C-alpha positions as CSV (number, residue, x, y, z in Angstrom):
1,X,8.1,-64.2,111.8
2,X,11.2,-64.0,109.6
3,X,10.2,-64.8,106.2
4,X,12.2,-67.9,104.9
5,X,13.4,-67.7,101.4
6,X,13.2,-71.0,99.3
7,X,14.6,-72.4,96.0
8,X,13.0,-75.5,94.4
9,X,15.3,-77.9,92.4
10,X,13.1,-80.3,90.6
11,X,13.4,-81.3,87.0
12,X,9.4,-82.1,86.9
13,X,7.5,-79.1,86.1
14,X,4.3,-80.2,87.6
15,X,6.3,-81.0,91.0
16,X,7.6,-77.5,91.2
17,X,4.3,-76.2,90.5
18,X,2.5,-78.2,93.1
19,X,5.3,-77.1,95.6
20,X,5.2,-73.4,94.6
21,X,1.5,-73.3,94.7
22,X,1.2,-74.8,98.2
23,X,4.1,-73.0,99.7
24,X,3.0,-69.6,98.5
25,X,0.1,-70.0,100.8
26,X,2.3,-70.0,103.7
27,X,2.6,-66.6,105.4
28,X,6.4,-67.1,106.5
29,X,7.5,-68.9,103.3
30,X,8.5,-67.2,99.8
31,X,9.6,-68.9,96.9
32,X,12.4,-66.7,95.1
33,X,13.7,-69.2,92.5
34,X,12.9,-72.6,90.7
35,X,15.6,-74.8,89.1
36,X,15.2,-77.6,86.6
37,X,18.3,-79.4,87.3
38,X,21.5,-79.5,89.8
39,X,23.7,-77.1,87.9
40,X,20.9,-74.4,87.8
41,X,20.5,-75.0,91.8
42,X,24.0,-74.2,92.4
43,X,24.1,-71.3,90.2
44,X,20.7,-70.0,91.8
45,X,21.8,-70.5,95.5
46,X,25.0,-68.1,94.4
47,X,22.8,-65.6,92.9
48,X,19.8,-65.6,95.3
49,X,21.0,-66.5,98.6
50,X,18.3,-68.5,99.8
51,X,17.7,-70.1,103.3
52,X,16.4,-73.5,101.9
53,X,16.7,-75.6,99.1
54,X,14.1,-78.0,98.3
55,X,16.4,-80.7,96.3
56,X,15.1,-83.5,94.0
57,X,18.0,-86.3,93.9
58,X,17.4,-87.5,90.2
59,X,18.0,-84.5,87.8
60,X,19.8,-84.1,84.4
61,X,23.1,-82.4,84.0
62,X,23.8,-82.5,87.7
63,X,22.1,-84.9,90.3
64,X,21.0,-83.6,93.7
65,X,23.8,-85.0,95.8
66,X,26.5,-83.6,93.6
67,X,24.5,-80.4,93.7
68,X,24.4,-80.6,97.5
69,X,28.0,-81.0,98.1
70,X,28.9,-78.3,95.5
71,X,26.2,-75.9,97.4
72,X,27.4,-76.7,100.8
73,X,31.3,-76.3,99.6
74,X,30.4,-72.6,98.8
75,X,27.6,-71.7,101.3
76,X,27.7,-73.2,104.6
77,X,24.6,-71.3,105.8
78,X,21.9,-72.5,103.4
79,X,19.8,-75.3,104.5
80,X,19.3,-78.3,102.1
81,X,16.3,-80.5,102.3
82,X,16.3,-83.6,99.9
83,X,12.8,-84.3,98.4
84,X,12.7,-87.1,96.7
85,X,11.0,-90.9,96.0
86,X,14.0,-92.8,96.7
87,X,14.3,-94.2,100.4
88,X,17.0,-96.7,99.8
89,X,20.5,-96.4,101.6
90,X,22.2,-96.0,98.2
91,X,20.4,-92.4,97.9
92,X,20.1,-91.7,101.4
93,X,23.8,-91.8,102.7
94,X,25.4,-90.1,100.1
95,X,22.9,-87.1,100.4
96,X,23.4,-87.0,104.0
97,X,27.1,-87.2,103.7
98,X,26.9,-84.2,101.1
99,X,25.6,-82.0,103.6
100,X,21.7,-82.4,103.4
101,X,20.0,-81.0,106.7
102,X,16.8,-82.8,105.8
103,X,15.5,-85.8,103.6
104,X,12.0,-86.5,103.0
105,X,10.0,-88.5,100.6
106,X,7.6,-86.8,98.0
107,X,4.7,-88.6,99.6
108,X,5.0,-86.3,102.7
109,X,2.0,-84.5,103.9
110,X,2.0,-80.7,103.0
111,X,1.8,-79.3,106.5
112,X,4.7,-81.9,107.6
113,X,6.9,-80.2,104.5
114,X,6.1,-77.0,106.1
115,X,7.2,-78.2,109.5
116,X,10.2,-79.9,108.2
117,X,11.4,-76.6,106.6
118,X,10.7,-74.5,109.8
119,X,12.5,-77.0,112.1
120,X,15.5,-77.4,109.5
121,X,15.8,-73.5,109.8
122,X,16.1,-73.7,113.6
123,X,19.1,-76.4,113.0
124,X,17.5,-79.5,113.3
125,X,17.8,-82.3,111.2
126,X,14.4,-83.8,109.7
127,X,14.6,-87.2,108.3
128,X,11.7,-89.2,106.9
129,X,11.2,-92.3,109.3
130,X,11.7,-94.9,106.2
131,X,15.3,-92.7,106.2
132,X,16.1,-92.8,109.7
133,X,16.8,-96.4,110.0
134,X,19.2,-96.5,106.8
135,X,21.2,-93.7,108.8
136,X,21.4,-95.3,112.2
137,X,22.3,-98.4,110.6
138,X,25.2,-96.8,108.6
139,X,26.6,-94.9,111.8
140,X,26.2,-98.3,113.7
141,X,28.3,-100.1,110.8
142,X,31.0,-97.1,110.7
143,X,31.3,-97.5,114.6
144,X,31.7,-101.2,114.6
145,X,34.2,-101.0,112.0
146,X,36.1,-98.4,114.0
147,X,36.0,-100.6,117.3
148,X,37.0,-103.7,115.2
149,X,40.4,-101.9,114.3
150,X,40.8,-100.5,117.7
151,X,40.2,-103.8,119.3
152,X,42.6,-105.6,117.0
153,X,45.3,-104.2,119.0
154,X,47.0,-106.2,121.6
155,X,47.5,-104.3,125.0
156,X,51.1,-103.7,124.4
157,X,50.4,-102.1,121.3
158,X,47.8,-99.7,122.9
159,X,50.6,-98.9,125.5
160,X,52.9,-98.0,122.6
161,X,50.0,-96.2,120.7
162,X,49.4,-94.3,123.8
163,X,53.2,-93.2,124.5
164,X,53.4,-92.3,120.4
165,X,50.5,-90.0,121.0
166,X,52.4,-88.1,123.6
167,X,55.0,-87.4,120.9
168,X,57.7,-89.7,122.4
169,X,60.5,-91.1,120.1
170,X,61.0,-94.9,119.7
171,X,63.9,-94.5,122.5
172,X,61.6,-92.6,124.8
173,X,58.8,-95.2,124.4
174,X,61.2,-98.1,124.9
175,X,62.6,-96.7,128.3
176,X,59.1,-95.9,129.3
177,X,57.7,-99.4,128.7
178,X,60.9,-101.3,129.4
179,X,61.2,-102.8,126.0
180,X,63.9,-102.5,123.4
181,X,63.8,-100.0,120.6
182,X,63.7,-102.9,117.9
183,X,60.4,-104.1,119.6
184,X,58.9,-100.7,119.7
185,X,59.6,-100.4,115.9
186,X,57.9,-103.6,115.6
187,X,55.0,-102.7,117.5
188,X,54.6,-99.3,115.6
189,X,54.8,-101.2,112.4
190,X,51.8,-103.5,113.4
191,X,49.8,-100.3,114.8
192,X,50.0,-98.7,111.5
193,X,49.1,-101.7,109.8
194,X,46.2,-102.9,111.8
195,X,45.0,-99.3,111.7
196,X,45.5,-98.7,108.3
197,X,47.6,-95.4,108.9
198,X,50.5,-94.3,106.9
199,X,52.9,-92.6,109.5
200,X,53.1,-91.6,113.5
201,X,51.3,-88.5,113.1
202,X,48.0,-90.2,111.9
203,X,48.5,-92.9,114.5
204,X,48.8,-90.2,117.2
205,X,45.8,-88.4,116.0
206,X,43.8,-91.5,115.9
207,X,44.7,-92.2,119.6
208,X,43.6,-89.0,120.7
209,X,40.2,-89.0,118.5
210,X,39.3,-92.5,119.9
211,X,40.3,-92.0,123.3
212,X,43.4,-94.4,123.5
213,X,45.5,-91.7,125.3
214,X,45.5,-92.5,129.1
215,X,45.4,-89.5,131.7
């Protein structure tokens, strides 16, 4: 079994010591570094190239979210598991957005932490049950927001958006839909406003991404 190289980032010495003491008993896990703040964590990852970082959120100099973001920007392979006392969505969502592969609370059972490390190395995302509900709710809200924008378009505006997504000019759209160019311009303006987009290119990309383009 391949050894998993781990860096622990936590500003509390007793936490780092406890984690290190337990994880050293695991045959396939090696602690290769310890960081007392987010800045040190970023530097250690660049120097040591660990497989996994156990990252606290509340740390001096640089917090865990910012450290996670910086690490992921320079190393897309390393897995980051947030290990914290915070289970509220104000901490959970930013951490996941920053690129964390897992989010566990510090009251986790030791054996479960080992399982989390192993599963994350396999490419799985491991979230504490108290955290999962926040993530699912956030995803649901984002989807609702997207649908709300999309559903706000009239049927004719959707037709125009569909034609626009194929790269047609206003004149070509007018011809295809049997309306005037002036009407097309009005529809395009309304589409950009409702979808909060700045130009036709963004509108075309939106149409493709959200399945507006018809076969």
